[in-house]
N, C-alpha and C positions, 0 to 999 in steps of 0.2 A: 504494500500500500504506500503510495507516494506521501512523503512527509517533508518538512523543511525546518531549518533552524531559525528561530526568531530571537531578537534581542528585545527584552521587555523589562523596564525598570532596572537596567543594568545587569540582568540575568539572561543567559542563553537557554531557550526552551525549545523542545521539539514540538512542532505544531502540525495539525492536519491541514491539507490543502482545502480551499474553499469548497463547500458543498460535498465533501467526500466523507463526512462523518457517518452517514448512514451505511456506508460500505464496510465499515469496521465491524468486528465482532462485538456484540452487546457487552461482553466482558472487558473490552478494551477501553481504557480511559478516554480515547479519542472518539468513541462512538457518540453519535447524536441521533435523536429521533427522526423518523421519516418526515421530510418537510411537507408531505401531502396533508398532514394532520393540522397544519397551521396555515396562516395566510401566505406563507412563502411559496407553497406549492404552485398556485396559478402563475406566479411570476417567473419561475425557472424556465429558461429557454425563450422568454419573451422580454420582459423588462430587465431581467438579469440573465446575462449570457456569459459563460465561462470561456475565456480564451485558452485553447488547448496548449498553445506554445508557452505562455507566461503563467497560466493558472489564475490570472487576474479576473475579477468579475467586471464585465463591461455593462454599465448601467444606462438605461434610457429613462429620462426624467419627465415627470408630468408637471414640473414647475420650472420657471425661468431663472437663469443665472445672469441675466442682463436686464437693463431697464432703459427705456428711451425717454429722454427729456426729464426736466426737473418737475414738471407739473403733472406727470402721469399719475393717475389714481392708483393707489396700492391695490394689489390683488387681495382677495378674501383669504382668511386663514386657511392653511392647507388642510384639506379634508378628503376623506375617502369617498369616492363616488360609487354608486351601485352599478354603473355602466360597465359593460364587458371591457371596453377600451381601457378604462382606468384600472380595472382589476388585473389585467394581464399585460398590456402593451407598455405601460410606463409606470414608473415608481412615484407614488405620491410623496409629499414631504413627510408625512407621518410614517409611510412605508420606508423612507430613507433612514429615519431615526431607528425604526425597528430593525432594519437590516444591519446598521452599525452595531446596535446592541447585541444582535444575534451573532454576527461574525466575531465580535469582540468577546464572545463567550460570557457576557454579563447576564445572560438568562440562566446560567447554571449556578447551583448552590449546594454546598454541603457544610455541616456545622464545623468542619475542620478549618473553614475559612473565616470563622467568626472573628471580628475585630481586625481583619487584614484587608478589607476592601473599603477604602475611602476614595475621595475625589481624585487623588493622585493616581491610584490604580485604575479608576474608571477612565480618566483621561488617557493614560497610556494605552489601555485596551482599545479605546475609540480611534486613536491616531494610528495604532497598528492595523486595525481593521480597514481604515481609510486608505492605507498604503497598498492594500490588496484590491482596491477598486479603481476603475477607470471611468471617467466622465468626459465625453467629447474629446477623446484622444489624449487626455492627461490624467495623472493620478489625482484622485479625490482629495488626498491629503494636502495638495497645494491650494485647495479651495476651502478647506475646513479649518475653522478656528475654534479651539476648545481652551478656555482660560486655564493657565497654570495655577496650582495651589500657591497662594500668596505667602511669601516668607519675608518678614521685615529685613532680615539680614541679607537677603538676595534681591531686594526690590529693584535696584538699578539694572541688574542683568535681566530680570524678568521683564522690566519695561522695555529694554532693548529688543528682546526676543519677541515681545508682543507687537512692537512697532513693525518689525520685519514681517511677522506673520500677517498683519493687517494691511500691508502695502497694496495687495491686490484689490482691496475694497475702496481705496481712495479715489475720489472723483478727479477726473482729468480735464474737467471743463464740460462744455455742451456736447450734445450727441449721446449716443448709446454708451452707458457705463456698465462695467462689470459688477456683479454681485458675488458675495461669498456666502458660505454656510457657517452658522454658529450653532454650537451645542453647549449648553451650560445649565447650571442649576439656578432656578429663580429664587432670589432672596425675598423680593417684595415687588408689588406694583405700587408706584408712587404717582401722585397727582402731578400734572404738568400744566403749563399755561394753556396749551392746546393739546388734547389727547392725554396719553399716559407715558410714564417711564417704566421700562422693565429693568429692574436692577438684578444683575447676576452676581452670584458669589465669586470672589476672587478677581473681580473686575472693577477698576476705579471709575468707570463711566457707565451711564445707562444706555439702553437702546430706546429710541423714541418710537412711539406708535401713534398713528393718527386716530382720532376719536371713532371714526367709522369702522376702522379695523378692530379697535378695542371692543366696540359693541358686538361685532360679529364673533369675535374671539370668545366672549362671555357666553354667547348662545351655543356656539359649536362645541366648546369644551366645558360645558356646565358640569358634566359628571366628573371630569378630571379635577376641576377646581374644587368641587364639593368634597371629593375624596381627600385632596391635599389638605384642605382646611380642617378635616376631621381628626387629624393626628399630628402632633408636633414631630414625630419621628419620620414622617413621610417627606419625600423630596419631589419637587415639581421640575421636570426636565423640559427645556425649550429647545426646539430646532427652528431656525429661522434663516431666511435669505435676507441679506442686509447690505447696505452700502454706506460709505462715509462721505459726507458732503465736503465741499471745499473749505467750509468753516470748521470741519473736524467733528461734526455731529453724526453719530451712528444711528441710522434709521432702518427699521424693519420693513420689509416688503411683504413677505409671506411668513406665516408662523404656524407651528403645530406644537401640541403639548402632550406630555406623558407623565403619569404619576408612578413613582417607585417606592418600595418600602425601605426600611432602614438598611437592608442588605443590597439595595439598588436593583431589586428585582421588580419589573413592571407588574402592575395588576390593574384590572378594570372594573372591579366591584368589591364591596366589602366581603363578599363570600369568598372570592379568590384570595383576598388578603388573609382571611381566617385559615384557609387551607395552607397558604404559604407559612403562616405562623406555626401551624401544627407540624409542618415538615422541617422548619428551620433548625430544630435541635437534633435532627437526624444526621448521622454520618453518611448515609447513602445519598448519592447525588440525585437532585431533581433538576429538571429543565423546563423552563417556562415557555409555553407556546405564545406567539405574538400574532396580531391580527393583520399587520401590514396594510394592504389596501381594502381588505374586506370590511363590510359593514357589520354592525352588532346584530343584525338579523340573521347572520350566518354562523353556524357553530365552528369552533376551533378547539383543539386540545388545550386545556388549561395548563396542565403539567404532565410530564412523563417521568417515570421512575425507571431509567434504563438499566439499573443494576439489580432490580427486583428479580427474584428467582421463584419459580422456574421460568417465568417469562416477564419481559418488560411490561410496565403498566402505563396505559394511557388514561389520564384523569380528565373528566369532563364536568364542568359546572354548568348546568342548564338553568337559565334564568326563569323566574316565574313568568307565566304568560307566554312561553315559547309555543309557537303554532305548529300545525301539522307539517308544513314545509321544513321547519327547523328540525323536527324530530325525524323526518324522512332522510334529510341530508346527514344527520348525525348517525342514523342507522347504516347508511351507505359507507360512511367513513370507517365505522367500526368493522363492518363486514370486509372492507378492502384491506384491513390490517389485522387479519385473523391471528397472526403470530403474537399479537400483543393482548394483554388482559385488560378489558375495559373496566373502569371504575366511574360510576356516574352519580353525581349529586344533583337531584332535581330539587331546586330551592323551594319551589312552590309546594312540595310534598312533605317538607319537614327538615329536620336538622341534618348535619353532616353524617354520612354513613361511616362505618368503621373503616379505618385506613388499612390498606393491605400490608 
């Protein structure tokens, strides 16, 4: 099985090639669940294509990395469409964030990692993942900005590296200007004279958001915002396209949000978080399934337990009010992966079933 050596946080690690995890034996540490059980499945071979020569993932995007003119109205917050085109042909902004999280192996957890995953490790994982992705002929890492952990004793060097990383987002005058991608943890939303300020941790300046975009953001990501505000231990992750004006002001063009728990594992309901909490103390590895471009009306695997014996377990959390189409698709997913043991929590029928 093809592997490669990666340098991460000053250490050299043996890593699997992109999208090769399901070809490993379930007993292998590099095994990952079948991507057909998550929102990644419809994107493989379409929005995400693997270059056989380099092993890099070539991405087709459903959002723009350029903007014409100063007065162009900002696009709406990045959101998943139910249309077939957006589900398979191009990667949404939220899908981009999910793919970075997935390739960075930030969906995986075992209690052996407790206390060892902070923003520094998250950032390293995201940047390493971006170096394995290509967008419009160049590495995604050249377009991705993820703030470094701020350290007072290293502030001047951090500022210099930050300025170099942001050079591609600087306005060069009139005409079409390039945008970059930012991923960071939101500290707070602050009032501004016009619109809002998004304040990220480890960053000395805010991202400005126009009022119309802010209003749409609150509607589109009402669930994520509600979950984030429900627990001080949760983190709210932003991905945004942005540019920097000639005056030096960073302004968001499109934005998507994702809420993660204290271990930086994404979740999309309080029920998923309860399941994550129950499993967080276990030494056996769990892997979170992500939605990518799919709408909430479609089922995905919530978690998999790849090390469970005699067979790996696929865990599904079915929301209250799931309709017949949801149940039909869920049944087809389970039938297609007969080698895995299904575990189903139907929220509308009662409490969490006994864990395997």
